[in-house]
N, C-alpha and C positions, 0 to 999 in steps of 0.2 A: 221442742219442735224446731226444725231447721227452717229459717226464713230467708227469702231472696227478694230484695227490694221492698221489704215490709210485708211480703205476702208469703204464706206458707209454701214451702218448696213443692209439696205434693200437688197443690192447686196449680202452681206455676207450671209444673211438669205436664199436667193434663191440658192446660190452656194453650201452651206455646205452640204445639204442632197445629192446633186448629187455627190459631191466628196466623201462623206462617202460611198455611195452605190458603187461607182467605186472602191474605195480602198478595200472594203469588197469583191467585186466580184473578183478582181485581186488576193487577198489573197486566196480566196476559189479555184480559178483556179490553183494557185501554189500547193495547197494541193491535188487537183485532179490529176494533172500531176505527182506529187511525188507518189501518191497512185498507179496509173497505172504502172509507171515505176518500182517502187520497188517491186510490186507484181509480175510483169513479170520476173524480175531478180531473185527473190527468187524461183519462180517455175522452172526457167531454171537451176539454181544451183542445186536444188533438183533433177532435171532430170539428170543432169550430174553426180551427185553422184550415182544415181541409175544405170546409164550406167556403171560406173566404178565398183561398188560393185556387180551388178547382171549380167553383161554381159561381159565386157572387162576382168576383173580380173579372173572370173571363166573360161573364154575361154583360157586365158594364162596358168592357172593352169592345165586345161585339156590337153593342148599341151605339157606341161612339163611332165605330168603323162603318156601321150602316148609315149613320147620319152623314159621314164624310162621303161615302160612295154615292148617295143620292144627290148631295150637293154638287158633285162633279158631273153627274149625268147631264144636267142642263147646260153647264159650261161647254161640254163637248158638242152638244147639239147646236149651240150657238156658233161654234167654230165651223162645224160642217156646213151650216146654211150660208155663213158668210163667205166661205171659200168657194162655194158654188161649183161650177165646172171649169173654173179657171185653170189653165195648164200651169201657170206660174205657182199657184197655190195647191197643186195636186198633192204634194208631199204633206202639207198641213192637213188637207182633208183626210188622207189615209191615216195620218197620226191620230186625228180626232176620232175617226171611226173605230180604230183599234182601242183607244182609251174608253170610248163609249161602251164598246163590247165588254171590256175588262171590268169596268165599274158595274155593268149589269150583272155579270157573273158574281162579282163581289157582293152586291146587294142580295142576290138570290141565295148565296151561301150563308150570309148572315141571318137571313130570315129563316132558312131551314135549320140553322143552329138554334135559334130561339124555339122553334117548334119541337125540336128533339132534345132540348137540354133540361126538360122538367120545369120550365117556367110556369108561373101561375096562370090561372084561367084568363085573367085580364090581359096579361102580356101576350098569351097565345091568340086571343081574339084580336088584339091590335096587330100582331104579326100577320094574321090571315087577312085583315083589312088592308094592310100594306101591300100584300101580294096582289090583291085584286086591283088596288089603285095603281100599282106599278104596271100591271098588264094594260090598263087603260092608258097610262102615260106612254108606254111603248107604242101603243096603237096610234096615238095622236102624233108621236114623233115619226112613225112610219108614214102616216098620211101626209105630214109636212114634207118629208123628203120625196115622196112620190109626186106630190103636187109641184114641187120645185123641179123635178126631173122632166115633167111633161111640157114645160114651157121652153121656148127657144133659148139658146145660150145667151146669157146676159153677163154684164160686167160683175166683178166681185162685189159683194155687198148688196146686190139688188135681189131682194127676196120677193117671189111672186105673192100676190095678195092672198091666194088660197093657202099657200105654204105658211105665210105669216099668221093667218087665222088659226091653222092647226097648231103652230108653234106656240101662239099665245095661250091656247087652251092647255097645251102640255105644261108650259111653265107656271100657269096659274094653278093647275092641278098639283104640281110639285110643291108650290109654296102654301097652298091652302089645305092640302090633305096629306101628302106624303111626308113632308118635313115636320109638320105638327105631330103626326102619328109617330114618326121616328123619335121626335123629342119626348113624346110620352113614354115610349119604350126606354129611352135613356133615363128619364126621371124615375121610372119604376125600378130600373136596374140599380141606379144610384141609391134609391131608398132601401132596396134589399141588401146592398153592400153595407150601408150605414147600420142597418139592423143586425147584420152578421157581426160587425165589429162591436156593437153594443152588447150583444149576447155573449160574445167572447170575453168582453170586459167584465160583465157580471159574473161569469164563470170563474174568471181569474180572481176576482175579489172573494168569491166563495172559497176558492182553493187556498188563498193566503190565510183566510180566517180559519179554515179547517186545519191547516198546517200549524198555525200558531196556537190555537186553543187545544186541539186534540194532541198535538205534539207536546205542548207544554204539560198537559195532563199526564201523558205517558212518562215524561221525564220526572215530574214530581212524584209519581207513583214508584218509579224505579229508585229515586233518591230516598224516598221514605222507607222502602223495603231495605235498602242498604243500611240506612241509619238504624232502623229497628234491629236488624241482624247484628250490627256492631254493638249496640247497647245490650241486647239481650244475651248474646253469647260472648261478649267481651273479646272479640276477635278483630283482626285488621280488616281492611276493605276487601270485599269479595271480588276477585278478578273478573268473574263471569258477569256480575252485575255492573261493574265499571265499564266493561266492553258494551254491554247492552245499553247502558245509559249514554255512552258516547255515540252509539248508532242511533238511538232514539233522539238525540239532540241533532245529529248531523242530517238525518233524513228531512225533518221539517225545514231546517235551514236551507238545505240544498233545493228542496221543492219550491220554497219561496223565491230563492234567487233565480231558478229556472223560469218560473212563472213571470216574474218581473222582467227578466231578460228578453224572453220571446215577445212579451207585450211591447217593450220598447222597440224591438226590431220591427214588428209589424206596424206599429204606429209611425215609426220613421219611414218605413216603406210606403205607407199610405201618404204621408205628408210630403215626402221628397220624390216619390216614384209614381204611385198610382194616381194620386190627385192631380199633379202636374201633367201626367200622361193624358188623362181624360180631358183636362182643360186644353192642352195643346191639340188634341184631336178635334175639339170643338173649334178652336181658332183656325186650324188647318181647313176645316170644312167651310168656315166663314170666308177664308181667303179665296177658296175656289168660287164661292158664290159671288164674292165681290168682283173677282176677275170676270165672271160671266156678265156682270153689270156693264162692263166696258163694251162687250159685244151686244148686249141688249139695247144699249143706247144707240148703237148704229142701226140695228134691225128695226127699232121702233121709230126711226126717223127723228132722232134727237129728243126723245121724251125726257123732260127734266127730272122726272121722278128717279130715273136710274142714276143720274149724276149725284143727286142728294143721297140716294141709297148707298152708293159707293163711299161717299164721305163718312156716313154714319158707321158703316162696317169697318172702314179703315181706322176710325177712332177706337173701336173695340179692339182691333188687332194691336194697336200701339199702346193700349192701356190708358188712353185718354179718359179723364174723369167725365168728359162729355159724351162718352159712349152711350148711345141710345138708338132706338129705331128712327128711321127717317120721319120728318114731321108729317103728321096725318097718317102714319102707317097703320094699316088695319088688315093687311093681306094675310098675315100669319104670325106665329110666334117665332119664326125662324130668326129674324133679326134681333130678337131679344134674348136668344138662347145664350149667347156668349158674353152677355153683360157680366154674369157671375165669373166667367173665366177672365174677363178684363179686370175685375176687381183684384185678381191675383197679380196684377202688374202687366198683363198682356204679354206680347212677345218679348219685350226687354227683360222681364223677370224670368219668364219661363223658357225662352229659347236663346237669350243673349242678344248682344248688339249686332252680331252678324246677320241673323235673320231679320232684325228690324231694319238694318241698312238695305238689305235686299228687297224688302217690301217697299222701302222709300224709293228704290230704283224703279220698281214696277209702277209705283204711283206716278212717278215722273213720266214714264211712257204712257200711262193711262191719260194723264193730262194732255200730253202731246197728241194722242189719238183723238181725244174729244175736240181739241183745238182744230185739227185737220178736218174733222167732220163738220164742225161749225162753219169752217171756211169754205165748205162745199167740195173739199178734196177727199171724197169718200173712198175712191179707189186706193189712194195712198194710205188712208186710215185703216182700211181693211188689210192691206198688205202688212202694215206694222203690227196689227193685232194678231193675225193668223200666221205670220211668218215665223220661222224657227231659227233664223240667223241671229247672231249676237246683235243686240240693240233692238230686236223685235220684242213685242210683249210676251209672246209664248216662251222665248228664251229666258227673259228676265224672271218670268213667273216660275219656270222650271228651276231656275237657280235659287229663287226664294223657297220654293216647295222642298227642295233638297235639304236646305238648312233646317226647316221646321221638322221634316221627316226624321233627320238625324237626331235632333233634340228629343223628339217624341220617342224614338227607339231607345235612346239613352235612359230616359225616365222609366220606360218599361223594363229595361234590364235592371235598373236600380230596385224596382219592386220585386222582380223575380229573384234577385239575389237576396234581398231581405227575407222573402218567403222561404227560400231554400235554407237559409241559416236558422230561421225560426223553427222550421220542421226538424232540422238536424238537432237543434237544442232540445227538442221534446222527444227525440228518438230514445226508445227504451223505457220511458217513464210510465208506460202502462204496466210494465213488469217489475221495474226496479223497487217500488215500495213493497211489493210482495216478497221479493228476495230478501231485502234488508230486514223487514219485520218478521219474516220466518226465522231468520237467524236470531233476532231478539227473543222470539217465542221459544226457541230452543235453548237459549242461554238462561232463561228464567228458571226452569226446573233443574238445569244443571247447577245453578247457584244454590238452590234451596235443598237439593237432595241430600248433601252431606249432613246438613243440620237436622233434617227429618230422621236421618239414619240413627242419630244419637238417642232417639226416643223409642226405638224398637226393643 
């Protein structure tokens, strides 16, 4: 009797095609499982990136923009009231009225965006509450301006008692209801953004695990099939299986590299772009509210609270470790909002020394205005506050704001660029595993068919 490897040849001849078909089927099954798992993972990662780039990040940016718009509203009302009906300050009054109108449109647009962007029930309820509060705020501002217009012409900075009462109600409403609600929206949006990043990270981890384990299983199955064919048929390496093994090894490796690359891109975009952008938006809003404290000090007849409040906000802007709300502060969370942004280094780290120097210049003008007011030279103090010439507070603040706005826009572009590259990196990966593994599935029967033909 003829023996092959210690086994009768007749038994070997009957057993070989069965084992060959079984090994080929198991190898093809490994390829199919890898195909399904990797395709689902890549589609899921692309969806997570879309949620971050098209939903979570824009919503967080909208919340930051809303907070900024609301902060500037009160600053512009302060300028309008202080300018009064003075011919000399007519240009400042017109400028403030235009800015007040623009910020109102901006806030309305941001709130409408929240209501139409598929935000959660809590966020939509907060946005609706904000819309109601904003309507009341505008009503109080309108009443203040109307009350000021009914009195006889007065010198700049002299606010009628009724107008001052309505203005006080408006600014209290802003700090007690509008800004806290806007901050709540900002926190919700930031939480959703962090959640989206966490979900994407979990999906990426799953993807890498799938690529390594299932890809390794496929490669091991292909190598085992190749070795078994070589030993059983005493032939050289099978070109079709060599090609399939190379593709089976290349696909998981490439998928792992792609997943890690886009993860680094989006993490870098968050750390260098989106995070600093949101922090700068907060600091910019705080800058507007701090500038409004200069005017509030004059309107309130030199109420010391606003002097201390300005100092506390300025510390947050400059990244001072002493950044905190003013002593005894209990009006709202507004002054505590940017403490977290301050821990990132404030303006020096986020916007550079240029913006910091421009804030220092405004702070110098602020001190000069308060000094004039304390000396009883209110007219001159109001002119320096509301004037738009070089050396006036409005000019120096606009110069500062331009620097912060430029840094903010640059950070936003950094995130947008990282997002585009990450999306480009993932382009085609919902189909590519299917294409490559279809080729592998075609190569497997091509490799074993000649050997099976020997048993017909």
